[in-house]
Biopython code that builds the backbone (N, CA, C, O; Angstrom):
import numpy as np
from Bio.PDB.StructureBuilder import StructureBuilder

atoms = [
    (1, "UNK", "N", (49.156, 56.576, -16.735)),
    (1, "UNK", "CA", (49.415, 56.871, -15.342)),
    (1, "UNK", "C", (50.170, 55.700, -14.732)),
    (1, "UNK", "O", (49.781, 54.546, -14.912)),
    (2, "UNK", "N", (51.225, 55.984, -14.027)),
    (2, "UNK", "CA", (52.089, 54.966, -13.436)),
    (2, "UNK", "C", (51.590, 54.592, -12.045)),
    (2, "UNK", "O", (51.291, 55.462, -11.227)),
    (3, "UNK", "N", (51.504, 53.274, -11.784)),
    (3, "UNK", "CA", (51.057, 52.801, -10.472)),
    (3, "UNK", "C", (52.178, 52.969, -9.459)),
    (3, "UNK", "O", (53.344, 52.712, -9.756)),
    (4, "UNK", "N", (51.814, 53.400, -8.270)),
    (4, "UNK", "CA", (52.810, 53.531, -7.205)),
    (4, "UNK", "C", (53.254, 52.142, -6.761)),
    (4, "UNK", "O", (52.530, 51.162, -6.935)),
    (5, "UNK", "N", (54.438, 52.070, -6.190)),
    (5, "UNK", "CA", (54.988, 50.797, -5.726)),
    (5, "UNK", "C", (54.088, 50.163, -4.674)),
    (5, "UNK", "O", (53.943, 48.941, -4.660)),
    (6, "UNK", "N", (53.498, 50.928, -3.819)),
    (6, "UNK", "CA", (52.633, 50.412, -2.761)),
    (6, "UNK", "C", (51.291, 49.899, -3.255)),
    (6, "UNK", "O", (50.571, 49.230, -2.513)),
    (7, "UNK", "N", (50.944, 50.207, -4.504)),
    (7, "UNK", "CA", (49.654, 49.776, -5.038)),
    (7, "UNK", "C", (49.687, 48.344, -5.561)),
    (7, "UNK", "O", (48.626, 47.742, -5.729)),
    (8, "UNK", "N", (50.861, 47.777, -5.824)),
    (8, "UNK", "CA", (50.934, 46.448, -6.430)),
    (8, "UNK", "C", (50.333, 45.334, -5.572)),
    (8, "UNK", "O", (49.667, 44.463, -6.130)),
    (9, "UNK", "N", (50.523, 45.308, -4.264)),
    (9, "UNK", "CA", (49.846, 44.253, -3.479)),
    (9, "UNK", "C", (48.326, 44.326, -3.574)),
    (9, "UNK", "O", (47.654, 43.295, -3.614)),
    (10, "UNK", "N", (47.787, 45.533, -3.609)),
    (10, "UNK", "CA", (46.331, 45.681, -3.742)),
    (10, "UNK", "C", (45.863, 45.225, -5.125)),
    (10, "UNK", "O", (44.795, 44.627, -5.256)),
    (11, "UNK", "N", (46.653, 45.504, -6.140)),
    (11, "UNK", "CA", (46.309, 45.070, -7.493)),
    (11, "UNK", "C", (46.357, 43.542, -7.581)),
    (11, "UNK", "O", (45.501, 42.921, -8.211)),
    (12, "UNK", "N", (47.374, 42.942, -6.936)),
    (12, "UNK", "CA", (47.462, 41.475, -6.916)),
    (12, "UNK", "C", (46.251, 40.874, -6.202)),
    (12, "UNK", "O", (45.674, 39.897, -6.679)),
    (13, "UNK", "N", (45.869, 41.444, -5.077)),
    (13, "UNK", "CA", (44.691, 40.959, -4.344)),
    (13, "UNK", "C", (43.424, 41.084, -5.192)),
    (13, "UNK", "O", (42.567, 40.200, -5.178)),
    (14, "UNK", "N", (43.316, 42.184, -5.923)),
    (14, "UNK", "CA", (42.156, 42.367, -6.807)),
    (14, "UNK", "C", (42.145, 41.315, -7.913)),
    (14, "UNK", "O", (41.081, 40.812, -8.275)),
    (15, "UNK", "N", (43.309, 40.980, -8.450)),
    (15, "UNK", "CA", (43.387, 39.939, -9.489)),
    (15, "UNK", "C", (42.961, 38.586, -8.926)),
    (15, "UNK", "O", (42.221, 37.846, -9.574)),
    (16, "UNK", "N", (43.425, 38.265, -7.725)),
    (16, "UNK", "CA", (43.063, 36.992, -7.095)),
    (16, "UNK", "C", (41.559, 36.935, -6.843)),
    (16, "UNK", "O", (40.915, 35.928, -7.137)),
    (17, "UNK", "N", (41.007, 38.005, -6.303)),
    (17, "UNK", "CA", (39.568, 38.026, -6.026)),
    (17, "UNK", "C", (38.737, 37.964, -7.305)),
    (17, "UNK", "O", (37.722, 37.269, -7.351)),
    (18, "UNK", "N", (39.157, 38.681, -8.337)),
    (18, "UNK", "CA", (38.409, 38.678, -9.594)),
    (18, "UNK", "C", (38.449, 37.305, -10.262)),
    (18, "UNK", "O", (37.418, 36.801, -10.708)),
    (19, "UNK", "N", (39.629, 36.704, -10.333)),
    (19, "UNK", "CA", (39.742, 35.385, -10.961)),
    (19, "UNK", "C", (38.995, 34.331, -10.150)),
    (19, "UNK", "O", (38.314, 33.476, -10.716)),
    (20, "UNK", "N", (39.120, 34.391, -8.827)),
    (20, "UNK", "CA", (38.407, 33.447, -7.977)),
    (20, "UNK", "C", (36.899, 33.588, -8.081)),
    (20, "UNK", "O", (36.181, 32.590, -8.140)),
    (21, "UNK", "N", (36.421, 34.814, -8.102)),
    (21, "UNK", "CA", (34.976, 35.047, -8.231)),
    (21, "UNK", "C", (34.450, 34.558, -9.579)),
    (21, "UNK", "O", (33.372, 33.968, -9.649)),
    (22, "UNK", "N", (35.200, 34.801, -10.636)),
    (22, "UNK", "CA", (34.775, 34.334, -11.965)),
    (22, "UNK", "C", (34.742, 32.808, -12.023)),
    (22, "UNK", "O", (33.824, 32.221, -12.597)),
    (23, "UNK", "N", (35.748, 32.171, -11.425)),
    (23, "UNK", "CA", (35.783, 30.718, -11.409)),
    (23, "UNK", "C", (34.614, 30.132, -10.634)),
    (23, "UNK", "O", (34.015, 29.144, -11.058)),
    (24, "UNK", "N", (34.293, 30.732, -9.516)),
    (24, "UNK", "CA", (33.145, 30.276, -8.721)),
    (24, "UNK", "C", (31.851, 30.498, -9.492)),
    (24, "UNK", "O", (30.955, 29.654, -9.465)),
    (25, "UNK", "N", (31.752, 31.643, -10.185)),
    (25, "UNK", "CA", (30.538, 31.937, -10.951)),
    (25, "UNK", "C", (30.329, 30.952, -12.103)),
    (25, "UNK", "O", (29.192, 30.642, -12.459)),
    (26, "UNK", "N", (31.421, 30.464, -12.681)),
    (26, "UNK", "CA", (31.296, 29.498, -13.779)),
    (26, "UNK", "C", (30.789, 28.142, -13.293)),
    (26, "UNK", "O", (30.182, 27.394, -14.059)),
    (27, "UNK", "N", (31.033, 27.827, -12.038)),
    (27, "UNK", "CA", (30.513, 26.587, -11.464)),
    (27, "UNK", "C", (31.407, 25.383, -11.710)),
    (27, "UNK", "O", (32.487, 25.491, -12.291)),
    (28, "UNK", "N", (30.922, 24.224, -11.248)),
    (28, "UNK", "CA", (31.680, 22.986, -11.378)),
    (28, "UNK", "C", (31.737, 22.532, -12.821)),
    (28, "UNK", "O", (30.845, 22.810, -13.623)),
    (29, "UNK", "N", (32.808, 21.826, -13.127)),
    (29, "UNK", "CA", (32.997, 21.299, -14.461)),
    (29, "UNK", "C", (33.106, 19.785, -14.371)),
    (29, "UNK", "O", (33.846, 19.266, -13.535)),
    (30, "UNK", "N", (32.394, 19.087, -15.202)),
    (30, "UNK", "CA", (32.460, 17.622, -15.217)),
    (30, "UNK", "C", (32.556, 17.157, -16.668)),
    (30, "UNK", "O", (31.774, 16.315, -17.110)),
    (31, "UNK", "N", (33.518, 17.709, -17.401)),
    (31, "UNK", "CA", (33.640, 17.381, -18.813)),
    (31, "UNK", "C", (34.293, 16.017, -19.018)),
    (31, "UNK", "O", (34.734, 15.379, -18.062)),
    (32, "UNK", "N", (34.348, 15.585, -20.254)),
    (32, "UNK", "CA", (34.871, 14.273, -20.592)),
    (32, "UNK", "C", (36.352, 14.141, -20.241)),
    (32, "UNK", "O", (36.767, 13.116, -19.699)),
    (33, "UNK", "N", (37.150, 15.157, -20.539)),
    (33, "UNK", "CA", (38.582, 15.079, -20.245)),
    (33, "UNK", "C", (38.841, 14.902, -18.754)),
    (33, "UNK", "O", (39.704, 14.117, -18.359)),
    (34, "UNK", "N", (38.104, 15.623, -17.936)),
    (34, "UNK", "CA", (38.284, 15.496, -16.494)),
    (34, "UNK", "C", (38.001, 14.069, -16.047)),
    (34, "UNK", "O", (38.788, 13.477, -15.309)),
    (35, "UNK", "N", (36.896, 13.530, -16.488)),
    (35, "UNK", "CA", (36.524, 12.173, -16.084)),
    (35, "UNK", "C", (37.410, 11.120, -16.733)),
    (35, "UNK", "O", (37.720, 10.105, -16.109)),
    (36, "UNK", "N", (37.815, 11.345, -17.962)),
    (36, "UNK", "CA", (38.549, 10.333, -18.712)),
    (36, "UNK", "C", (39.995, 10.199, -18.258)),
    (36, "UNK", "O", (40.456, 9.084, -18.013)),
    (37, "UNK", "N", (40.723, 11.310, -18.138)),
    (37, "UNK", "CA", (42.141, 11.136, -17.816)),
    (37, "UNK", "C", (42.719, 12.079, -16.770)),
    (37, "UNK", "O", (43.673, 11.692, -16.096)),
    (38, "UNK", "N", (42.208, 13.281, -16.592)),
    (38, "UNK", "CA", (42.814, 14.171, -15.603)),
    (38, "UNK", "C", (42.746, 13.559, -14.207)),
    (38, "UNK", "O", (43.736, 13.547, -13.476)),
    (39, "UNK", "N", (41.584, 13.057, -13.852)),
    (39, "UNK", "CA", (41.419, 12.451, -12.531)),
    (39, "UNK", "C", (42.151, 11.113, -12.471)),
    (39, "UNK", "O", (42.854, 10.839, -11.499)),
    (40, "UNK", "N", (41.994, 10.288, -13.488)),
    (40, "UNK", "CA", (42.586, 8.945, -13.462)),
    (40, "UNK", "C", (44.115, 8.980, -13.451)),
    (40, "UNK", "O", (44.740, 8.237, -12.694)),
    (41, "UNK", "N", (44.717, 9.819, -14.267)),
    (41, "UNK", "CA", (46.175, 9.832, -14.355)),
    (41, "UNK", "C", (46.827, 10.189, -13.021)),
    (41, "UNK", "O", (47.826, 9.580, -12.637)),
    (42, "UNK", "N", (46.273, 11.165, -12.317)),
    (42, "UNK", "CA", (46.827, 11.514, -11.003)),
    (42, "UNK", "C", (46.630, 10.362, -10.023)),
    (42, "UNK", "O", (47.541, 10.029, -9.265)),
    (43, "UNK", "N", (45.454, 9.758, -10.035)),
    (43, "UNK", "CA", (45.194, 8.620, -9.147)),
    (43, "UNK", "C", (46.123, 7.453, -9.470)),
    (43, "UNK", "O", (46.659, 6.818, -8.561)),
    (44, "UNK", "N", (46.315, 7.171, -10.741)),
    (44, "UNK", "CA", (47.174, 6.062, -11.139)),
    (44, "UNK", "C", (48.623, 6.304, -10.734)),
    (44, "UNK", "O", (49.312, 5.367, -10.331)),
    (45, "UNK", "N", (49.089, 7.526, -10.832)),
    (45, "UNK", "CA", (50.450, 7.836, -10.415)),
    (45, "UNK", "C", (50.638, 7.590, -8.927)),
    (45, "UNK", "O", (51.630, 6.993, -8.509)),
    (46, "UNK", "N", (49.687, 8.050, -8.133)),
    (46, "UNK", "CA", (49.811, 7.925, -6.680)),
    (46, "UNK", "C", (49.555, 6.512, -6.178)),
    (46, "UNK", "O", (49.958, 6.177, -5.064)),
    (47, "UNK", "N", (48.901, 5.683, -6.967)),
    (47, "UNK", "CA", (48.580, 4.315, -6.547)),
    (47, "UNK", "C", (49.333, 3.259, -7.344)),
    (47, "UNK", "O", (48.928, 2.096, -7.368)),
    (48, "UNK", "N", (50.408, 3.645, -7.988)),
    (48, "UNK", "CA", (51.288, 2.736, -8.734)),
    (48, "UNK", "C", (50.533, 1.901, -9.768)),
    (48, "UNK", "O", (50.752, 0.694, -9.872)),
    (49, "UNK", "N", (49.647, 2.540, -10.529)),
    (49, "UNK", "CA", (48.883, 1.845, -11.553)),
    (49, "UNK", "C", (49.308, 2.220, -12.962)),
    (49, "UNK", "O", (48.788, 1.654, -13.924)),
    (50, "UNK", "N", (50.233, 3.152, -13.115)),
    (50, "UNK", "CA", (50.617, 3.595, -14.456)),
    (50, "UNK", "C", (51.240, 2.478, -15.279)),
    (50, "UNK", "O", (50.955, 2.374, -16.472)),
    (51, "UNK", "N", (52.059, 1.662, -14.696)),
    (51, "UNK", "CA", (52.686, 0.573, -15.431)),
    (51, "UNK", "C", (51.862, -0.698, -15.448)),
    (51, "UNK", "O", (52.247, -1.675, -16.090)),
    (52, "UNK", "N", (50.759, -0.701, -14.768)),
    (52, "UNK", "CA", (49.941, -1.898, -14.631)),
    (52, "UNK", "C", (48.731, -1.876, -15.571)),
    (52, "UNK", "O", (48.511, -2.826, -16.322)),
    (53, "UNK", "N", (47.960, -0.809, -15.529)),
    (53, "UNK", "CA", (46.770, -0.692, -16.372)),
    (53, "UNK", "C", (47.189, -0.389, -17.802)),
    (53, "UNK", "O", (48.114, 0.390, -18.029)),
    (54, "UNK", "N", (46.525, -0.990, -18.747)),
    (54, "UNK", "CA", (46.883, -0.824, -20.151)),
    (54, "UNK", "C", (45.936, 0.173, -20.816)),
    (54, "UNK", "O", (44.850, -0.203, -21.259)),
    (55, "UNK", "N", (46.335, 1.417, -20.885)),
    (55, "UNK", "CA", (45.623, 2.503, -21.567)),
    (55, "UNK", "C", (44.142, 2.601, -21.209)),
    (55, "UNK", "O", (43.303, 2.588, -22.109)),
    (56, "UNK", "N", (43.795, 2.697, -19.931)),
    (56, "UNK", "CA", (42.376, 2.832, -19.576)),
    (56, "UNK", "C", (41.779, 4.170, -20.010)),
    (56, "UNK", "O", (40.568, 4.271, -20.205)),
    (57, "UNK", "N", (42.608, 5.183, -20.162)),
    (57, "UNK", "CA", (42.128, 6.493, -20.606)),
    (57, "UNK", "C", (42.532, 6.749, -22.054)),
    (57, "UNK", "O", (42.780, 7.893, -22.436)),
    (58, "UNK", "N", (42.599, 5.709, -22.850)),
    (58, "UNK", "CA", (43.015, 5.761, -24.245)),
    (58, "UNK", "C", (44.416, 6.374, -24.351)),
    (58, "UNK", "O", (45.256, 6.144, -23.481)),
    (59, "UNK", "N", (44.669, 7.134, -25.387)),
    (59, "UNK", "CA", (45.994, 7.710, -25.608)),
    (59, "UNK", "C", (46.375, 8.667, -24.478)),
    (59, "UNK", "O", (47.555, 8.808, -24.159)),
    (60, "UNK", "N", (45.387, 9.323, -23.875)),
    (60, "UNK", "CA", (45.660, 10.307, -22.832)),
    (60, "UNK", "C", (46.245, 9.680, -21.570)),
    (60, "UNK", "O", (46.728, 10.398, -20.694)),
    (61, "UNK", "N", (46.212, 8.368, -21.463)),
    (61, "UNK", "CA", (46.838, 7.693, -20.334)),
    (61, "UNK", "C", (48.323, 8.008, -20.278)),
    (61, "UNK", "O", (48.905, 8.035, -19.194)),
    (62, "UNK", "N", (48.934, 8.242, -21.404)),
    (62, "UNK", "CA", (50.380, 8.439, -21.472)),
    (62, "UNK", "C", (50.801, 9.894, -21.335)),
    (62, "UNK", "O", (51.984, 10.202, -21.478)),
    (63, "UNK", "N", (49.865, 10.797, -21.062)),
    (63, "UNK", "CA", (50.233, 12.174, -20.755)),
    (63, "UNK", "C", (50.898, 12.207, -19.383)),
    (63, "UNK", "O", (50.625, 11.361, -18.532)),
    (64, "UNK", "N", (51.758, 13.173, -19.181)),
    (64, "UNK", "CA", (52.433, 13.312, -17.897)),
    (64, "UNK", "C", (51.402, 13.663, -16.818)),
    (64, "UNK", "O", (50.730, 14.687, -16.933)),
    (65, "UNK", "N", (51.262, 12.841, -15.779)),
    (65, "UNK", "CA", (50.233, 13.071, -14.767)),
    (65, "UNK", "C", (50.598, 14.104, -13.714)),
    (65, "UNK", "O", (49.755, 14.438, -12.881)),
    (66, "UNK", "N", (51.809, 14.618, -13.716)),
    (66, "UNK", "CA", (52.239, 15.553, -12.679)),
    (66, "UNK", "C", (51.402, 16.831, -12.708)),
    (66, "UNK", "O", (51.110, 17.394, -11.653)),
    (67, "UNK", "N", (51.017, 17.290, -13.874)),
    (67, "UNK", "CA", (50.200, 18.498, -13.975)),
    (67, "UNK", "C", (48.805, 18.342, -13.403)),
    (67, "UNK", "O", (48.156, 19.338, -13.083)),
    (68, "UNK", "N", (48.333, 17.118, -13.269)),
    (68, "UNK", "CA", (47.006, 16.876, -12.715)),
    (68, "UNK", "C", (47.013, 16.702, -11.201)),
    (68, "UNK", "O", (45.948, 16.648, -10.586)),
    (69, "UNK", "N", (48.180, 16.614, -10.596)),
    (69, "UNK", "CA", (48.266, 16.397, -9.151)),
    (69, "UNK", "C", (47.679, 17.537, -8.317)),
    (69, "UNK", "O", (46.996, 17.251, -7.333)),
    (70, "UNK", "N", (47.904, 18.817, -8.651)),
    (70, "UNK", "CA", (47.294, 19.866, -7.816)),
    (70, "UNK", "C", (45.778, 19.751, -7.745)),
    (70, "UNK", "O", (45.201, 19.870, -6.664)),
    (71, "UNK", "N", (45.130, 19.522, -8.870)),
    (71, "UNK", "CA", (43.675, 19.368, -8.856)),
    (71, "UNK", "C", (43.262, 18.148, -8.041)),
    (71, "UNK", "O", (42.318, 18.219, -7.255)),
    (72, "UNK", "N", (43.950, 17.049, -8.220)),
    (72, "UNK", "CA", (43.626, 15.824, -7.486)),
    (72, "UNK", "C", (43.729, 16.049, -5.977)),
    (72, "UNK", "O", (42.844, 15.645, -5.223)),
    (73, "UNK", "N", (44.822, 16.700, -5.538)),
    (73, "UNK", "CA", (44.993, 16.947, -4.105)),
    (73, "UNK", "C", (43.948, 17.916, -3.570)),
    (73, "UNK", "O", (43.451, 17.735, -2.458)),
    (74, "UNK", "N", (43.611, 18.936, -4.340)),
    (74, "UNK", "CA", (42.571, 19.870, -3.894)),
    (74, "UNK", "C", (41.237, 19.154, -3.712)),
    (74, "UNK", "O", (40.534, 19.388, -2.729)),
    (75, "UNK", "N", (40.892, 18.298, -4.639)),
    (75, "UNK", "CA", (39.615, 17.580, -4.534)),
    (75, "UNK", "C", (39.636, 16.617, -3.351)),
    (75, "UNK", "O", (38.613, 16.423, -2.694)),
    (76, "UNK", "N", (40.774, 16.020, -3.076)),
    (76, "UNK", "CA", (40.879, 15.088, -1.955)),
    (76, "UNK", "C", (40.829, 15.804, -0.604)),
    (76, "UNK", "O", (40.266, 15.271, 0.352)),
    (77, "UNK", "N", (41.404, 16.991, -0.513)),
    (77, "UNK", "CA", (41.559, 17.650, 0.783)),
    (77, "UNK", "C", (40.552, 18.745, 1.073)),
    (77, "UNK", "O", (40.292, 19.034, 2.241)),
    (78, "UNK", "N", (39.983, 19.355, 0.069)),
    (78, "UNK", "CA", (38.998, 20.411, 0.311)),
    (78, "UNK", "C", (37.596, 19.866, 0.076)),
    (78, "UNK", "O", (37.315, 19.321, -0.992)),
    (79, "UNK", "N", (36.731, 20.005, 1.041)),
    (79, "UNK", "CA", (35.401, 19.395, 0.904)),
    (79, "UNK", "C", (34.420, 20.188, 0.043)),
    (79, "UNK", "O", (33.410, 19.634, -0.393)),
    (80, "UNK", "N", (34.688, 21.456, -0.211)),
    (80, "UNK", "CA", (33.706, 22.278, -0.912)),
    (80, "UNK", "C", (34.179, 22.616, -2.313)),
    (80, "UNK", "O", (35.288, 23.125, -2.477)),
    (81, "UNK", "N", (33.376, 22.348, -3.323)),
    (81, "UNK", "CA", (33.771, 22.626, -4.712)),
    (81, "UNK", "C", (34.090, 24.095, -4.970)),
    (81, "UNK", "O", (34.928, 24.398, -5.819)),
    (82, "UNK", "N", (33.448, 24.996, -4.268)),
    (82, "UNK", "CA", (33.723, 26.422, -4.509)),
    (82, "UNK", "C", (35.133, 26.800, -4.063)),
    (82, "UNK", "O", (35.777, 27.645, -4.684)),
    (83, "UNK", "N", (35.607, 26.182, -3.000)),
    (83, "UNK", "CA", (36.984, 26.443, -2.584)),
    (83, "UNK", "C", (37.967, 25.927, -3.630)),
    (83, "UNK", "O", (38.974, 26.573, -3.921)),
    (84, "UNK", "N", (37.669, 24.769, -4.186)),
    (84, "UNK", "CA", (38.527, 24.195, -5.221)),
    (84, "UNK", "C", (38.558, 25.114, -6.439)),
    (84, "UNK", "O", (39.622, 25.377, -7.000)),
    (85, "UNK", "N", (37.396, 25.596, -6.841)),
    (85, "UNK", "CA", (37.322, 26.503, -7.994)),
    (85, "UNK", "C", (38.130, 27.769, -7.745)),
    (85, "UNK", "O", (38.809, 28.266, -8.643)),
    (86, "UNK", "N", (38.054, 28.289, -6.518)),
    (86, "UNK", "CA", (38.801, 29.504, -6.195)),
    (86, "UNK", "C", (40.298, 29.254, -6.299)),
    (86, "UNK", "O", (41.010, 30.067, -6.889)),
    (87, "UNK", "N", (40.797, 28.151, -5.741)),
    (87, "UNK", "CA", (42.223, 27.868, -5.771)),
    (87, "UNK", "C", (42.719, 27.530, -7.170)),
    (87, "UNK", "O", (43.863, 27.837, -7.505)),
    (88, "UNK", "N", (41.898, 26.916, -7.976)),
    (88, "UNK", "CA", (42.309, 26.602, -9.342)),
    (88, "UNK", "C", (42.454, 27.867, -10.191)),
    (88, "UNK", "O", (43.147, 27.854, -11.209)),
    (89, "UNK", "N", (41.815, 28.940, -9.785)),
    (89, "UNK", "CA", (41.916, 30.214, -10.521)),
    (89, "UNK", "C", (43.158, 31.006, -10.145)),
    (89, "UNK", "O", (43.419, 32.055, -10.733)),
    (90, "UNK", "N", (43.924, 30.527, -9.183)),
    (90, "UNK", "CA", (45.088, 31.274, -8.725)),
    (90, "UNK", "C", (46.123, 31.488, -9.832)),
    (90, "UNK", "O", (46.718, 32.562, -9.916)),
    (91, "UNK", "N", (46.340, 30.494, -10.671)),
    (91, "UNK", "CA", (47.317, 30.669, -11.758)),
    (91, "UNK", "C", (46.858, 31.737, -12.745)),
    (91, "UNK", "O", (47.681, 32.480, -13.280)),
    (92, "UNK", "N", (45.565, 31.819, -12.987)),
    (92, "UNK", "CA", (45.030, 32.864, -13.860)),
    (92, "UNK", "C", (45.215, 34.234, -13.231)),
    (92, "UNK", "O", (45.525, 35.203, -13.924)),
    (93, "UNK", "N", (45.027, 34.319, -11.919)),
    (93, "UNK", "CA", (45.207, 35.594, -11.220)),
    (93, "UNK", "C", (46.659, 36.062, -11.294)),
    (93, "UNK", "O", (46.922, 37.245, -11.508)),
    (94, "UNK", "N", (47.593, 35.140, -11.118)),
    (94, "UNK", "CA", (49.014, 35.500, -11.200)),
    (94, "UNK", "C", (49.363, 35.961, -12.615)),
    (94, "UNK", "O", (50.093, 36.937, -12.788)),
    (95, "UNK", "N", (48.847, 35.267, -13.619)),
    (95, "UNK", "CA", (49.106, 35.665, -15.006)),
    (95, "UNK", "C", (48.520, 37.050, -15.294)),
    (95, "UNK", "O", (49.167, 37.869, -15.947)),
    (96, "UNK", "N", (47.312, 37.316, -14.815)),
    (96, "UNK", "CA", (46.692, 38.628, -15.024)),
    (96, "UNK", "C", (47.493, 39.727, -14.330)),
    (96, "UNK", "O", (47.670, 40.816, -14.876)),
    (97, "UNK", "N", (47.972, 39.437, -13.134)),
    (97, "UNK", "CA", (48.775, 40.428, -12.402)),
    (97, "UNK", "C", (50.037, 40.787, -13.171)),
    (97, "UNK", "O", (50.367, 41.965, -13.307)),
    (98, "UNK", "N", (50.743, 39.783, -13.674)),
    (98, "UNK", "CA", (51.969, 40.080, -14.405)),
    (98, "UNK", "C", (51.686, 40.743, -15.751)),
    (98, "UNK", "O", (52.510, 41.520, -16.235)),
    (99, "UNK", "N", (50.560, 40.458, -16.351)),
    (99, "UNK", "CA", (50.170, 41.169, -17.567)),
    (99, "UNK", "C", (49.953, 42.652, -17.265)),
    (99, "UNK", "O", (50.378, 43.516, -18.033)),
    (100, "UNK", "N", (49.299, 42.939, -16.160)),
    (100, "UNK", "CA", (49.084, 44.336, -15.758)),
    (100, "UNK", "C", (50.418, 45.019, -15.485)),
    (100, "UNK", "O", (50.619, 46.172, -15.868)),
    (101, "UNK", "N", (51.331, 44.307, -14.822)),
    (101, "UNK", "CA", (52.647, 44.884, -14.534)),
    (101, "UNK", "C", (53.410, 45.169, -15.827)),
    (101, "UNK", "O", (54.040, 46.217, -15.970)),
    (102, "UNK", "N", (53.345, 44.221, -16.771)),
    (102, "UNK", "CA", (54.012, 44.446, -18.055)),
    (102, "UNK", "C", (53.414, 45.635, -18.795)),
    (102, "UNK", "O", (54.141, 46.458, -19.350)),
    (103, "UNK", "N", (52.107, 45.720, -18.800)),
    (103, "UNK", "CA", (51.453, 46.844, -19.479)),
    (103, "UNK", "C", (51.799, 48.174, -18.818)),
    (103, "UNK", "O", (51.986, 49.183, -19.497)),
    (104, "UNK", "N", (51.883, 48.166, -17.489)),
    (104, "UNK", "CA", (52.244, 49.397, -16.777)),
    (104, "UNK", "C", (53.678, 49.799, -17.087)),
    (104, "UNK", "O", (53.990, 50.989, -17.130)),
    (105, "UNK", "N", (54.547, 48.830, -17.300)),
    (105, "UNK", "CA", (55.946, 49.106, -17.595)),
    (105, "UNK", "C", (56.142, 49.606, -19.025)),
    (105, "UNK", "O", (56.907, 50.540, -19.269)),
    (106, "UNK", "N", (55.451, 48.981, -19.953)),
    (106, "UNK", "CA", (55.699, 49.249, -21.366)),
    (106, "UNK", "C", (54.808, 50.312, -22.000)),
    (106, "UNK", "O", (55.162, 50.877, -23.035)),
    (107, "UNK", "N", (53.669, 50.587, -21.399)),
    (107, "UNK", "CA", (52.743, 51.546, -21.999)),
    (107, "UNK", "C", (52.498, 52.718, -21.058)),
    (107, "UNK", "O", (51.376, 52.933, -20.599)),
    (108, "UNK", "N", (53.525, 53.450, -20.783)),
    (108, "UNK", "CA", (53.372, 54.628, -19.914)),
    (108, "UNK", "C", (52.848, 55.786, -20.678)),
    (108, "UNK", "O", (52.655, 56.862, -20.112)),
]
sb = StructureBuilder()
sb.init_structure("model")
sb.init_model(0)
sb.init_chain("A")
sb.init_seg("    ")
for serial, (resi, resn, name, xyz) in enumerate(atoms, 1):
    if name == "N":
        sb.init_residue(resn, " ", resi, " ")
    sb.init_atom(name, np.array(xyz, "f"), 0.0, 1.0, " ", f" {name:<3s}", serial, name[0])
structure = sb.get_structure()
């Protein structure tokens, strides 16, 4: 069955809500990678410490810190962890939406 053109915004909203709800249900994450380099690399980039500190996060210090900036800014600006979890799921929601669109296009 082919989805009508007007149904796509509702499907996108459903993807966002589903991914956000799942992320909130999983709860906060405090794994080793987050503590070791995801948080530090973004902080070091913004505070001009990348060329100063000598591998504080081991080899992972030399990963590109730009990918960690969205998480760092969300944690700095949003006071509630559940809001952060919801926003971090947005990329998953967009990917799920486009997967649904591809499936609707190719599997009629």
